[in-house]
N, C-alpha and C positions, 0 to 999 in steps of 0.2 A: 196700443193704447187709443183712447178716444181723442177726438179733434180739440177738445179743451185742454187736455194734457200737453198735446204736442204743440198747441198754440203757446201755452206757458213756456215751454222749454225753448221754442224759437224766440220768444221775447227775451228770455233770459240770455241766450247766446248773442243776441243782437245788442243787448245792453252791455255785455262784456265786451264786445268789439268796439262799441262807441266810447267806452271809458278807457280802453287800453292805451290811448295815447298819452293819458295823464295819470294813469294807475298803474305802476310797476307790476303789481300782482296779476292784474287782469291780462296785461301784455304778455307776461311769462306763460300764463295759461293758454292764451290764444295761439302764441307762437309754438308752445309745445304741443298743443293738439295737432297742428299742421304737420309736425314731424312724426307723429305716432305711427302711421301707416308706413312710411318709408322706412323707419327704424324697425318696425316688425319684420317687413319683408327682406330686409338685409340680414337680421340677425337669426331668424327662426330657421331651424334645419328641417328640411322636407322629410317627411315620413316620421318625425319624432313627435311623441304625445306631450301636450303641454297642460299644465294645470294653471288656471288664471286666478289669481288673487287680487281683490280690489280693496283698497283702503282709501278713505276720504282724504286723510291727512296724516301728519305725523303720530299723533295719539293713537289713531286706528292702526297704523302700521306697527307700533309697539304691541298692540293686541294680536295682530296677525303674525308677527315675526316668530313667536315659538312654534306656530303651525308650519310656517315656511321652512324653518330650520329642521323640524322633525321630518318633513317631507324630503328634504335634501339628504337627510341621513338614512332614512328607512326605504325611500323609493327614488334612488339616483337616476334611474332610467327616464323618469319624468323630467321634463323642463319646467321652469317656472316663469310666467309672465306676470309681473307686478305692475299694477296701474295705480295712479293717484288722481285725484280731482283738483286738489289744492296745491298751489305752488310752495306753500309752506312746508308740505311733506315731501313733494317731489324734489325740490331744490336741495334739501338735506340729504335725501336718501337715494339721489339719482345714480349714484356709483355703488349701491349696494350690491355686494358680491353674492348674496344669497339667491338671487334671481337671474335668470339668463337674459331677461330684458326688463328694464324699468322705463315706463312711459306714461304720459298723460292719457286718460280716459276720454275719449271724444264725447261731445254732447250727446244726450240721450234722444237722438232724432232717428227715426227708422232707417233712413240711408246710411247714416254714419254707424249705426248698430249692426246693420248687415254687413258693411265693409269690414268692420273690426272683427266680427265673429267668423266672417268667410276667412280672414287672414290668420287668425290665431287657431280656429278650429279647436277649441279647448276640449280636453277630455273631461274637465270638471271645472267648476266655478265657485269660488269661496268669497263671500263678501263679509265685511267685518262691521259690526256694531250697527250703524245706522244707515246703511246704504241701500236705498230703495228707489231703483231707476226702472220704471215700468216697462219701457220698450226693450231694454236688455233682459229683464227677467222673463217676460213674456216669449221673446225670441229664443232664450236658453231653453225654456220649457218646450216650445214647439219643436225644437231640434233634438229633444231628449237628452240634453246635457245636464247631469246631476248638479245641482246648485244648492249651497248651503249658506246660512247665515251664522256667524259665531260671535260669541261675546255681546249679544244683543241685550238691550234693556229697554222695557216699554213703559209708557206713562199714560194715565187717562186722557191727558190733554192731546195725545196724538190723533190724527185724523182716523187711524184704524178704528177707533172705538167710537166714533161719532155716528149719528144716524145717516148723514150724508156722505160717510166714508167708503161707500162699497167699492169704488175704484181702487182705493189704497188696500182694503182688504184683499182684493183680487191679486195685489202684488203678493202678499204674504202667501198665498196658495201656490205661488210659483216655486218656492223653495221646497227641496226634497226634505229638508230637515232644518229646524231653527234650534240652535243652541243659546239659551238665554242665561243671564247672570243670577237671577234671584226667583224665588218662588211667586212673588207678586206678578212678575212679568208672565210667567207660565199661566197664572190664573187668568190674566187679561187675555191671552191668546186663546185659552179654553173658551172664554166667555163669547168669543166670536167665532167659534167652531175650528180653530187651528189646532189640530191634534198632534201633527208631527213635530213635536217639540219636547225638549227636556231641559231641566236645569243642569248646566255644566259648569257654571262659575265663569271668572273672568281670566282670560289667559294672561293678562298683564301680570298676575301674581307669579305665575310660573316664569314670566320674563325677568321680572326684577330679582326673583330669587337666583336665577342663572346669572344675572349680572353681578350680583354680590359675590357668588362663588368664584367668578372669573375676573372680577375687578382688580387691577394692578395699583399698587400705590403711584402718586405722582411725585417724583422725586424733587421737582423744583418746589412745589407746594410744601413738602415736608421740610425742606431746606429753609424756606421762608418763616414757617411756623414751627420751628424745632422746640421753642419753649412752650410748655402747657398753658393753655389760656381758654377762656370761653369763647367758642367759635360759632358765629351765626352765618348759615349758609342759606342764601335766598336764591331758589332755582325758578326758571321761568317767569322772571320778574318783568312787570310792566311799569310805566311811570305812575300808574295809580297805587301800585304796590309800594313804590319808593316813597310816595307822599305819606305813607302810613308808618314806614320803619325808619326813615333816614333821621328824623329828629331825635329818636331814641338812641340811635348809633353815635350821634354827635355828642349826646350827654353821657355816653359810656365809652370813653377812649380806651378802656381796658379790655373791650371786646374786638376780637378780630372778625373779619368778614370775608366771605366769598360770595359775589353776586353774579349770577348767570342771567343776562337779559334774555327774554324770550326771542325778541327779534332786535338786530342792531345793525347800524351802520357807522361810519367814522364819527358822525356828528353826535349820535346817541352815546357812544362810547366816551367821547370826549366831555360831553355834558355830565355824564354819570361820574367820571373821574373828578371833574370840577366840584360837583355836589359832595362827594366824599371827603375831598381835600387832601391833606398831607398823608403820605403813606399809601397812596393808592397806585396800583400797578396792574397793566394788563397781563393776563396769562401767557400770552405769546412772548412779551416781553421778559417776563420772569423765566420762562424756559430758554430763552436766548442767553439770558444772563448766567443761568445755571450752567449751560454748556460751557461758559467761559469761566467757571467758578468764581462768578462775581455777583452772588445773590446780595441784594442790599439789606442792611441789618434792620431798616426801619419799616419793613412792609406791614401794614396793618390791614389793608384792603386788597383783595385780588378780584379783578373784574374779568369774567370768563368771555374771550372774544373769538370763540371757535365752538362748533357743535361737536356732540358725541362724548363729551367729558363729564357732564353734570352728574350722571347717574353714579360715576365713581367718586366724585367730589363731595357727595353727601357723606361719605365715610368719615370726613373730618368734622362733621357738625356736632356741637353740643345741643343745639336746637336748630331745626330747619324751618325754613318759611317757603311754601310754595304759592307761586303767583297765579293770577287770573281771576281770583275771586272777588276782587273789587272791579272787574270788568266783564268780558263776555262769558267767562266761565273758568272754573279751576282746572289747573293742569294736573300732571301726574303726582299724586301724594305718595303712592306706593314706592316710587323710586327712593324716597327719603325714609319712609317708615321701615323698610326692610333692614335699615342699618340699626334700628333700635333706639331712636331719638324721637322726642315729641315733635309733632309736626303742627305748625300754625298756619292757617289760611283764612281768606276772606269770606264775606257772607254768600256770595253767589256760588254755592256748592250744593244745593238741595237736589240737583239732577244726578249728583255723583253718589251711588250707593256706598262706595268704600268711604267717602268723607263723612256720611251720615253714621255709619257702623262705627268708625274709628272714633267720632266725637262721643257717641254713646258709651263706648269703652273706656274713654279717657286718654287714648294715644293721640287724637286729634284735637286740636285746639281752635275751633272757629272764632274769628273776632269780627266785629261789625264796624269798627272805628278805629281812628288812632288811639284814642284814649284806652280802649279795650286791649288793643295790642300792647301798649306800654304797660298796663297793669299786669296782664299775663306774664309778660317778659321779665318784669321785676320780680314777680313770684317764682318763676323758673330760675332765675339767677340766684335768688336768696335760698331756695329750698332744694338742696341737691337730692334728698331722698324722693321727694315728690317728682322731680325732673327724671329721675332713673326710673321710677315706677311708671311713669307715662311712656317713656320710651320703650320699656319692656312690654306694655300693652299694645303698643303700635307693633312691635316685631311679632308678637304672639298672634295679633289678628292676620298679619301677612301669611304666617305659617299655617294658620287654619283655612286659608283659601286656596292653597296650591292644588294642582291636579286637573285643572280644566282641559289642558291640552290631551292628557290621556283619556279623559272621558269622551272628547270629541273624537280622536281617533279610534277609539273601541266601536264607536257607531258608525262613523263613515268608512273606515277601512277594515274593520274586524281584526281579530288576533292574527296577525302574521300573514294577512292576505294582501293581494294587490288592490289599489284603489278601485272602487266599485264604479268603473266608468263604462 
């Protein structure tokens, strides 16, 4: 890459180191990157071929996961190296058993790129959705390593489509093949001369469908919520989201809730418990009491204080709310919609194709304020046929979108062939 790009990456890495002493996320990333090469050298088996899968954070991991698990099943001779850039992805999935090694991706600087690729020597590289690291991509191309981008989506505002974006367009040329989510993205790539691309869809639809098939009931939740009632499940919730829905919950004591904060520590959980008031319990506490056959009779609110259970908890929703839409961006609405329930979310969702599509069909319900949220929820509570119809539309949309993993494998690996490495 050119000097300007490398200077930008160096400044970014310097800024991360400077703020690490007072920013836990940056500190985890810097410490984690220092451990990457030693961990790889210890774990990788000499002579074995590895496929490298890179995901920025947790959401992208969920898109990459169907491909990883299909690789495990169909090509067990290949090892898998999974990298993250963000601590919010790595910290949750650092013990993921589907990969041989899980580690942080070192900053995209020439020396670090060389050391990483020399150590892993991947037979293939798969990037997920938005990952465009110029030095890695050009180095992979020079080494002749097949490189793919999956579940990607493009917008006119991205630098690839600007007059000054030649450097970024060069990154796209490094991929052997690009699998996009929709026809608009494909048309944008075609407009700048990128022909090695196709519409495959979003692998998250395959993932959430698999999760629903495999999801086991949560006995402690069912014991606490054994009587039928309207149940509101808020997933990936931020304080901005709670400012929208908590007043409505206080005015509707007949409604049960399950709330899964997107990020939490002891202080955040305690504050949420206090705001919810009587009948609020942490899921870990509920599990412990269930083991002792001592589930309290007055549970109204369950606060999820662990990762990995939200996708199963949506099964208990009458209406689901997915957070992030009043902040930096919407989280995964597919996890809720697959259960056939209406999904409510905030206004910052326009970058998410599934949110736009589901809103157009009626299964998704975007709201722009607390007043809009309360109006929609009152309508859904009062009109069961409407609620059921919207849930059916959400589920039908998910069902119509599955199959991206198969389409990717048919191109990359062929029918019954070994990976084209």
